[in-house]
C-alpha positions in Angstrom: -57.6 17.4 -47.1 -55.2 19.9 -45.6 -53.7 18.7 -42.4 -52.9 20.6 -39.3 -49.2 20.1 -39.9 -49.5 21.7 -43.4 -51.4 24.7 -42.0 -48.7 25.1 -39.2 -46.0 24.8 -41.8 -47.5 27.6 -44.0 -48.0 29.8 -41.0 -44.4 29.2 -39.8 -43.0 30.0 -43.3 -44.9 33.2 -43.5 -43.8 34.2 -39.9 -40.2 33.5 -40.6 -40.2 35.3 -44.0 -41.8 38.3 -42.5 -39.4 38.3 -39.6 -36.4 37.9 -41.8 -37.4 40.8 -44.0 -38.2 43.1 -41.1 -35.3 42.4 -38.8 -32.9 45.3 -38.2 -29.9 43.1 -37.2 -28.2 41.6 -40.2 -27.0 38.4 -38.4 -30.4 37.6 -37.1 -32.0 38.2 -40.5 -29.5 35.8 -42.2 -30.1 33.1 -39.6 -33.8 33.5 -40.1 -33.2 33.2 -43.9 -31.4 29.9 -43.4 -34.2 28.6 -41.2 -36.7 29.7 -43.9 -34.8 27.6 -46.4 -34.9 24.5 -44.1 -38.6 24.9 -43.6 -39.1 25.3 -47.4 -37.3 22.0 -47.8 -39.8 20.4 -45.5 -42.6 22.0 -47.5 -41.2 20.6 -50.8 -41.1 17.2 -49.2 -44.7 17.5 -48.1 -45.6 18.5 -51.7 -43.9 15.3 -53.0 -40.8 16.7 -54.5 -37.8 15.3 -52.6 -35.4 16.3 -55.4 -36.4 20.0 -55.1 -36.3 19.7 -51.3 -32.7 18.4 -51.4 -31.7 21.3 -53.7 -33.4 23.8 -51.5 -31.7 22.5 -48.4 -28.2 22.3 -50.1 -28.3 25.5 -52.1 -30.9 27.7 -50.5 -30.1 27.1 -46.9 -26.6 25.7 -47.0 -24.5 27.5 -49.6 -26.4 30.8 -49.8 -26.6 31.0 -46.0 -22.9 30.4 -45.6 -22.1 33.1 -48.2 -24.5 35.5 -46.4 -23.0 34.8 -43.0 -19.5 35.4 -44.5 -20.7 38.7 -45.9 -22.1 39.8 -42.5 -18.8 38.9 -40.9 -16.9 41.1 -43.4 -19.3 43.9 -42.8 -18.8 43.6 -39.0 -15.0 43.9 -39.3 -15.3 47.3 -41.0 -15.4 50.5 -39.0 -18.2 51.8 -41.2 -20.3 49.3 -43.2 -20.4 51.4 -46.3 -17.9 54.0 -47.6 -19.2 57.5 -47.7 -18.3 60.1 -50.3 -16.3 62.0 -47.7 -14.0 59.1 -46.9 -13.3 58.4 -50.6 -12.3 62.0 -51.2 -9.8 62.0 -48.3 -8.0 58.9 -49.6 -7.8 60.3 -53.1 -6.1 63.5 -51.8 -3.5 61.5 -49.9 
């Protein structure tokens, strides 16, 4: 029988996934992705796979989340997030 906790867990996972994909701010989207990974680890524990849950928490939420936060930090330090064709032509003429 499906418990109330399992139904809430699935609803929370769907809500976090939808929010992470539709968020305009990169930092908030990455934080929601990390939270999604932690809730996925809880879901794997509920499914009886503690080894997959540990890997999800370590790799999915931990390492990947840290790399994404670092990438967002590098994007914030730039004046423009992505180089345009006009900027690259100016530096080549230099």
